[in-house]
C-alpha positions in Angstrom: 0.0 0.0 0.0 1.2 3.5 -0.8 0.3 6.6 1.0 1.0 10.1 -0.4 1.5 12.7 2.2 1.4 16.4 1.3 2.9 18.8 3.8 2.1 22.5 4.0 5.2 24.3 5.1 4.8 27.4 7.2 7.2 30.2 8.1 9.6 32.0 5.8 12.6 29.7 6.1 12.7 25.9 6.3 15.9 24.1 6.9 16.5 20.3 6.7 19.6 18.3 7.3 20.8 16.6 4.1 20.5 13.3 5.9 16.9 13.5 7.1 16.1 9.8 6.7 16.6 8.8 10.3 14.3 11.6 11.8 11.6 10.7 9.2 11.7 7.0 10.1 11.4 7.9 13.8 8.4 10.1 12.9 6.8 7.2 11.1 7.2 4.9 14.1 5.7 7.6 16.3 2.7 8.0 14.0 2.3 4.2 13.9 2.5 4.0 17.7 -0.5 6.4 17.9 -2.6 4.0 15.9 -1.2 0.7 17.2 1.6 0.9 19.8 2.2 -2.9 19.9 2.7 -3.0 16.1 5.0 0.0 16.1 7.1 -1.6 18.9 7.2 -4.9 17.0 8.4 -3.3 13.8 11.0 -1.2 15.6 12.4 -3.8 17.9 11.9 -7.0 15.9 10.5 -6.7 12.4 9.5 -9.7 10.3 12.0 -12.6 10.2 12.6 -14.6 7.0 13.7 -18.2 7.0 17.4 -17.2 6.7 17.0 -15.1 9.9 17.2 -11.8 8.0 14.7 -9.2 9.4 12.6 -6.6 7.5 10.6 -3.7 8.7 8.5 -3.8 5.5 8.0 -0.1 5.0 9.9 2.5 3.0 9.6 6.1 2.1 10.6 8.4 -0.7 12.8 11.5 -0.5 10.9 14.7 0.1 9.6 16.1 -3.2 9.6 19.8 -3.6 8.5 22.0 -6.5 11.3 22.5 -9.1 14.1 24.9 -8.1 12.7 25.4 -4.6 15.6 24.2 -2.4 19.3 24.6 -2.2 22.3 23.5 -0.2 23.5 26.0 2.4 27.2 26.3 1.6 29.6 25.0 4.2 26.9 23.0 6.1 25.1 19.7 5.9 21.7 21.5 5.5 19.4 22.4 2.8 17.1 25.4 2.7 13.6 25.0 1.4 11.9 27.9 -0.4 8.6 26.2 -1.2 5.4 26.2 0.8 4.7 22.6 0.2 6.4 19.2 0.0 5.3 15.6 -0.7 6.4 12.2 0.4 5.3 8.7 -0.4 5.2 6.0 2.3 5.0 2.3 1.1 4.0 -0.5 3.4 4.0 -4.2 2.5 1.4 -5.3 5.0 -2.2 -4.1 5.4 -2.0 -3.8 9.2 0.4 -1.0 8.9 -2.1 1.1 7.0 
């Protein structure tokens, strides 16, 4: 299942770290915990185990998508500045219970 999220950005200046994937995944776990705390804990702590003992969380997410030419890297930092008033992201889940 795929879920498209559209964010409305407020304020005059938005700054994101270039490596924002960890904070986004933490946010996803928090949102899941609000709907089903046990499932969120299960995904975070254990995940689904395959026969070869490899574990999977079974969700992924896209990079943030901004309108064309609406962000730039702040020189000398690991941050990007967002000039847009909106952003999109797609979350993908393998299992129905996550949705």
